[in-house]
C-alpha positions in Angstrom: 130.3 -28.1 -40.2 129.7 -29.3 -43.6 127.1 -27.8 -46.0 124.8 -29.3 -48.6 123.8 -27.1 -51.4 120.7 -28.3 -52.4 117.9 -30.3 -50.6 117.7 -34.2 -50.3 114.5 -35.8 -52.0 114.0 -38.6 -48.5 111.0 -41.4 -49.0 109.2 -40.6 -45.8 106.1 -42.4 -43.6 103.9 -41.2 -41.7 105.0 -40.8 -37.9 103.5 -43.1 -35.5 99.2 -43.1 -34.9 98.7 -41.3 -31.8 99.1 -43.8 -29.2 97.4 -43.7 -25.9 98.3 -46.3 -23.7 101.8 -46.5 -23.1 103.8 -49.6 -23.5 106.9 -51.0 -23.3 109.6 -48.9 -24.7 111.8 -45.2 -25.5 110.0 -42.9 -25.9 112.5 -39.5 -25.1 114.2 -38.8 -27.7 117.6 -37.4 -27.2 119.9 -38.0 -30.2 120.1 -38.7 -33.0 120.8 -41.6 -35.0 119.5 -43.0 -32.8 121.7 -45.5 -30.4 120.6 -48.6 -32.0 122.9 -47.8 -35.2 126.4 -46.9 -33.4 128.5 -50.0 -33.9 131.5 -51.2 -32.3 133.5 -51.3 -36.3 132.7 -47.8 -36.3 135.5 -47.1 -33.0 138.2 -46.1 -35.8 136.2 -43.1 -37.0 136.0 -41.9 -33.3 140.1 -42.5 -33.1 140.6 -40.4 -36.2 138.1 -37.5 -34.2 140.8 -37.7 -31.9 143.6 -37.2 -33.7 142.6 -34.1 -36.0 142.4 -30.3 -34.4 139.3 -28.9 -32.6 136.6 -27.6 -35.6 137.1 -23.7 -35.3 134.5 -21.8 -32.9 133.3 -25.1 -31.3 132.9 -25.3 -27.3 134.0 -28.1 -25.4 132.2 -29.7 -22.2 132.5 -32.9 -19.9 130.1 -34.8 -19.0 130.7 -37.3 -16.2 128.8 -40.3 -14.9 128.4 -41.5 -11.2 126.7 -44.4 -11.9 126.1 -45.1 -8.2 122.4 -44.9 -6.1 121.0 -46.1 -2.4 118.4 -47.9 -4.6 117.6 -48.2 -8.6 114.4 -46.8 -8.9 111.4 -49.3 -10.3 111.7 -46.7 -13.8 115.0 -47.0 -14.2 117.1 -47.2 -17.6 120.3 -45.7 -16.9 123.3 -47.9 -15.8 123.7 -47.6 -12.1 125.2 -49.7 -9.0 123.4 -49.7 -5.5 126.3 -52.3 -4.5 129.5 -50.8 -4.7 131.1 -50.0 -1.3 134.1 -47.5 -1.0 136.9 -49.0 -2.1 135.4 -49.3 -5.5 133.9 -46.2 -5.6 137.6 -45.0 -5.2 138.7 -47.0 -8.3 135.9 -45.9 -10.2 136.7 -41.7 -10.0 140.5 -43.0 -10.2 139.7 -44.2 -13.8 137.3 -41.0 -14.1 140.4 -39.0 -14.3 142.7 -41.8 -15.7 140.1 -41.7 -19.2 139.9 -37.5 -19.1 144.1 -37.8 -18.6 144.2 -39.7 -22.1 141.5 -37.1 -22.8 143.7 -34.0 -22.4 146.3 -35.6 -24.3 144.4 -35.8 -27.6 145.4 -33.0 -30.4 141.4 -32.3 -30.8 141.7 -30.7 -27.4 144.1 -27.9 -29.3 144.2 -25.9 -26.0 140.3 -25.5 -25.5 139.4 -25.4 -22.0 135.9 -26.6 -21.3 133.1 -24.1 -21.2 130.7 -26.4 -19.7 130.6 -29.3 -16.9 127.8 -31.9 -16.0 127.4 -34.7 -13.4 124.9 -37.3 -13.7 124.0 -40.3 -12.6 123.4 -42.6 -10.7 123.7 -40.3 -8.2 126.2 -38.0 -8.4 125.4 -36.7 -4.6 125.8 -40.2 -3.7 129.9 -39.1 -3.2 130.9 -38.2 -0.2 132.7 -34.6 0.0 135.9 -35.8 0.6 135.3 -38.2 -3.3 133.7 -35.3 -4.2 136.3 -33.3 -4.2 138.9 -35.3 -5.1 137.4 -35.5 -8.4 136.8 -32.7 -9.0 140.2 -31.5 -8.0 141.6 -33.9 -10.3 139.1 -33.0 -13.1 140.0 -29.2 -13.1 144.2 -29.5 -12.7 143.7 -32.0 -16.3 141.1 -29.5 -18.2 140.8 -26.3 -15.9 137.4 -24.8 -15.1 138.6 -20.9 -15.2 136.2 -20.4 -18.3 133.5 -22.9 -17.2 130.2 -20.9 -17.4 128.4 -23.7 -16.2 128.6 -27.0 -13.3 125.3 -29.0 -13.6 125.5 -31.6 -10.6 122.1 -34.2 -10.0 121.6 -34.8 -6.7 119.3 -37.4 -5.1 117.5 -35.1 -2.1 117.7 -37.7 0.8 121.4 -37.9 -0.2 122.1 -34.3 0.5 123.4 -32.2 3.9 124.1 -28.2 4.7 127.7 -29.2 4.5 127.8 -31.2 1.3 126.1 -28.7 -0.4 127.8 -26.1 0.6 131.1 -27.9 -0.7 129.5 -28.1 -3.7 129.3 -24.7 -4.0 132.2 -24.4 -3.0 133.5 -26.6 -6.0 132.1 -24.5 -8.2 128.0 -26.0 -9.3 126.4 -23.7 -10.7 123.5 -25.3 -11.4 121.9 -27.7 -8.5 119.6 -30.1 -10.3 117.0 -31.9 -7.3 115.6 -34.8 -8.7 112.2 -35.4 -6.7 110.0 -36.5 -9.1 106.5 -36.6 -6.7 106.7 -35.0 -3.4 104.1 -38.0 -2.0 105.8 -40.3 0.6 103.6 -43.8 -1.5 104.5 -42.5 -4.9 108.0 -42.2 -3.9 107.7 -46.0 -2.4 106.0 -47.7 -4.6 108.1 -46.7 -7.5 111.4 -47.5 -5.6 112.4 -43.5 -4.9 115.2 -43.9 -2.3 114.1 -40.5 -0.4 111.2 -39.6 1.4 109.2 -35.8 1.2 110.3 -34.8 4.3 114.2 -34.8 2.4 112.7 -32.5 -0.1 112.2 -30.0 2.0 115.3 -30.2 3.7 117.5 -30.5 1.0 116.2 -27.6 -0.8 116.5 -25.0 2.0 119.6 -25.9 2.9 120.5 -25.0 -1.2 119.0 -21.9 -1.3 120.9 -20.5 2.4 124.1 -22.2 0.4 122.9 -19.6 -2.5 123.2 -21.7 -5.4 122.4 -19.4 -8.9 120.0 -22.1 -10.5 118.2 -24.8 -8.4 116.3 -26.6 -10.9 113.9 -29.6 -9.6 112.6 -33.1 -11.8 109.0 -34.3 -11.6 107.7 -36.9 -13.5 104.3 -37.0 -14.9 102.3 -40.4 -14.5 104.6 -42.9 -12.0 102.9 -45.5 -10.9 99.1 -44.9 -8.8 99.6 -41.6 -10.2 96.3 -40.1 -9.1 94.6 -36.0 -10.2 94.8 -34.9 -6.6 98.2 -36.1 -6.6 99.2 -34.2 -9.2 97.5 -30.9 -8.2 99.4 -30.9 -5.8 102.7 -31.7 -6.8 102.2 -28.9 -8.9 101.0 -26.7 -6.2 103.4 -27.3 -4.0 106.4 -26.9 -6.8 104.9 -22.9 -6.8 105.5 -23.0 -3.4 109.1 -23.6 -3.8 109.5 -21.3 -6.4 112.7 -23.2 -7.9 114.6 -21.5 -10.8 113.4 -23.7 -13.0 111.2 -27.4 -13.3 111.4 -30.1 -15.5 108.5 -32.4 -16.4 109.4 -35.7 -17.2 106.4 -37.9 -19.2 106.6 -41.5 -17.8 108.0 -44.1 -19.7 108.3 -48.6 -20.0 112.2 -48.9 -21.4 112.9 -52.2 -21.8 115.8 -52.2 -18.9 113.4 -51.4 -16.2 112.4 -52.9 -12.9 108.6 -52.1 -14.3 109.2 -54.1 -17.9 110.4 -57.1 -16.1 107.1 -57.6 -13.5 105.1 -56.8 -17.0 107.2 -59.6 -18.9 106.4 -61.9 -15.5 102.9 -60.8 -15.8 102.6 -61.3 -19.4 100.9 -57.8 -20.2 101.5 -55.5 -23.0 100.8 -52.6 -21.0 102.3 -50.4 -18.4 100.9 -49.9 -15.0 101.3 -46.1 -15.5 99.2 -43.2 -16.3 98.3 -43.1 -20.3 100.1 -40.2 -23.0 96.5 -38.1 -23.1 96.0 -37.9 -19.0 100.1 -37.5 -19.1 100.4 -35.0 -21.4 97.3 -33.1 -19.9 98.9 -33.3 -16.5 102.0 -31.6 -17.9 99.7 -29.4 -19.6 98.2 -28.3 -16.8 101.0 -28.0 -15.0 102.9 -25.3 -17.1 99.3 -23.5 -17.4 99.7 -23.2 -13.5 103.4 -22.3 -13.3 102.6 -19.6 -16.2 100.4 -18.2 -13.7 102.9 -18.3 -11.1 105.2 -16.0 -13.3 106.8 -18.5 -15.3 107.8 -19.3 -18.6 107.5 -22.4 -21.2 111.0 -23.1 -22.3 111.3 -26.2 -24.1 109.6 -29.3 -23.9 110.1 -30.5 -20.7 111.0 -26.9 -18.7 109.8 -24.3 -17.2 111.5 -21.0 -15.9 111.7 -18.4 -13.3 113.3 -15.6 -15.0 114.1 -16.0 -18.9 117.0 -13.2 -18.0 119.4 -15.5 -14.9 117.9 -18.9 -16.2 120.4 -21.3 -19.1 121.0 -24.5 -19.7 124.7 -24.4 -21.3 125.4 -27.9 -21.7 121.8 -28.2 -23.4 122.0 -25.9 -25.7 125.6 -26.1 -26.5 125.4 -29.9 -26.7 122.4 -29.8 -29.3 123.6 -27.1 -31.7 126.8 -29.9 -32.0 129.3 -28.8 -28.9 132.1 -31.5 -28.4 131.6 -33.2 -25.2 134.1 -34.8 -23.6 132.2 -37.8 -21.4 133.5 -40.0 -19.4 132.7 -43.1 -16.9 130.8 -46.2 -17.4 128.2 -46.3 -20.5 128.5 -42.3 -20.9 127.8 -41.3 -24.4 129.6 -38.5 -26.1 130.3 -36.4 -29.1 133.6 -35.3 -30.2 134.1 -33.5 -33.6 131.1 -35.0 -34.8 131.6 -38.2 -34.0 128.9 -39.9 -31.5 130.5 -42.6 -29.0 129.4 -44.6 -26.2 131.4 -45.9 -23.6 132.2 -49.9 -22.4 128.1 -50.4 -20.3 129.8 -52.9 -18.0 131.7 -52.4 -15.2 134.4 -54.4 -15.0 134.9 -54.0 -18.6 135.1 -50.8 -18.6 137.7 -50.7 -15.6 139.7 -53.2 -17.3 140.1 -51.0 -20.6 141.1 -47.8 -19.1 143.6 -50.0 -16.7 145.1 -51.3 -19.7 145.6 -47.2 -20.6 143.0 -47.4 -23.8 139.8 -45.2 -23.6 137.0 -47.3 -23.2 135.2 -46.9 -26.3 132.3 -49.4 -26.7 130.4 -47.9 -30.3 130.7 -44.6 -32.1 129.1 -43.3 -35.3 129.4 -40.2 -37.9 126.1 -38.7 -38.8 126.1 -38.3 -42.7 126.1 -34.2 -43.1 122.0 -34.8 -43.6 121.9 -36.7 -40.3 123.7 -34.0 -38.6 121.1 -31.1 -39.7 118.1 -33.4 -38.3 120.0 -33.8 -35.2 120.3 -30.4 -34.8 117.0 -29.6 -36.2 114.7 -31.6 -33.9 116.8 -31.5 -30.3 116.2 -27.1 -31.1 112.2 -27.7 -32.1 111.9 -29.3 -28.5 112.6 -25.5 -27.3 108.9 -24.8 -29.0 111.0 -23.0 -32.1 114.0 -22.6 -34.2 115.0 -19.8 -37.3 114.7 -20.6 -40.1 117.9 -18.1 -41.2 119.7 -20.3 -38.6 119.9 -23.5 -40.4 119.6 -22.2 -43.9 122.8 -19.9 -43.1 124.4 -22.8 -41.2 123.1 -25.6 -43.4 123.0 -24.2 -47.1 119.5 -25.4 -47.1 116.2 -24.3 -46.1 114.7 -25.9 -43.4 111.2 -25.5 -45.2 112.3 -27.2 -47.9 114.8 -30.1 -46.5 112.2 -31.0 -44.2 108.6 -30.3 -45.9 107.1 -33.6 -46.2 107.7 -33.6 -42.4 106.5 -30.8 -41.6 103.5 -31.0 -43.9 102.5 -34.1 -41.3 103.0 -31.9 -38.4 100.6 -29.0 -40.5 97.9 -31.6 -41.3 97.7 -32.4 -37.7 97.3 -29.0 -36.2 100.5 -28.8 -34.6 102.6 -26.3 -36.9 103.4 -22.5 -36.3 105.1 -20.9 -39.3 105.5 -17.0 -38.8 108.4 -15.3 -40.4 111.9 -16.8 -39.2 110.1 -19.2 -37.0 109.5 -22.5 -37.0 107.7 -24.4 -34.5 105.1 -26.2 -33.0 101.9 -25.1 -30.9 101.6 -26.1 -27.0 99.5 -29.5 -28.4 102.3 -30.4 -30.1 105.3 -29.6 -27.9 103.5 -31.5 -25.2 104.1 -34.6 -27.8 107.4 -33.3 -29.1 109.4 -36.7 -29.1 106.1 -38.7 -31.2 106.6 -35.9 -33.7 110.2 -35.5 -34.3 110.4 -39.6 -35.2 108.6 -38.0 -38.9 112.1 -36.1 -39.1 114.3 -39.5 -39.1 115.5 -41.1 -41.9 113.4 -44.4 -42.8 116.6 -46.7 -41.8 116.4 -44.8 -38.8 112.2 -46.1 -37.9 110.8 -48.7 -36.8 114.3 -49.5 -34.3 114.6 -49.7 -30.8 115.8 -46.1 -30.1 118.6 -47.5 -27.5 
């Protein structure tokens, strides 16, 4: 990691004003610089990174994108497909393994083995047991999992059986993430979810019987037709299930969603979901109730039941700069300091693999300053960061490097600055993705995040 010995003086403008109504666009900050600044012309930088030896003491992980679903949710903005048959799915799994084979030959691997593996989607649990075994056996043959600390697997409750859950545990999954989103059948239906409440309880019960070390459930605050009463009931049922961790997202409406298409057809600018004040208040209510039940708030989105037993290795290592070999259509990775994304069209992705080429669509090499911003803002989502850690790693105290941004957050009443820790208040944590834009360089402001 390149260090800088002196702070960089930046021209900064204030973060966007506190937004009330939910309008169209991405809100959640998952990387930096924003994806809109990644370009095809930077692919040679990605190729040069592959040809370089790995940086010392840099952990490595694998992300596998499984883009198949029973239905497309109305709020979904990921690359997913609901029309692929078994032969097309097998062809895609072949392509995933062919892509990983290409990576396994690169100098940047340097004999390393993955320390974390993540299956995301789409719906990874859409795959059959035989398909799952074929994929994971092939991955382990290429990059063995004997040093893996965590294998995360995203699931849609309606796709799970006791047989499939037992197979997932046997295959090495350590953290099962159930996309519950809501417990009410009407809310699930009107938002386009494929599962229903009965399937939630059945899947969770099976998962507990199998004995996964960690079971996470996802909720979304502010879905279409969400009500105060319904949200309180979701919190009650969550506590009743007693998962190891709970992840709560606030509903957003990116451009490539069914909800936005309907908004555009109706000529409306306001999404038919709860406003931001309501969503933040609902998440706060959920966090307080979970804390009352013995949970600890671990980030802007998560509450965990046991700090000793529950970890998010994928998240923490990726945010701190780990290499991520990301395979599959439209997937995002990070190798030797270079961001990249794969081809976002199914047939184009397959064609690249079939021709023996890595299917990379765009890339970007962040500057030293951008790497500092990326790590600082992502780790700030945990609630606070260590100033000495960043001073040692980047050569400049973050209180100096980000003086302007921190001053704006302080003026808003959201900053906590105590000893070595720089953090945000609970109120700030509930709107962290808005506040993080304060750290963006001027050239990265005002562009579509995706």
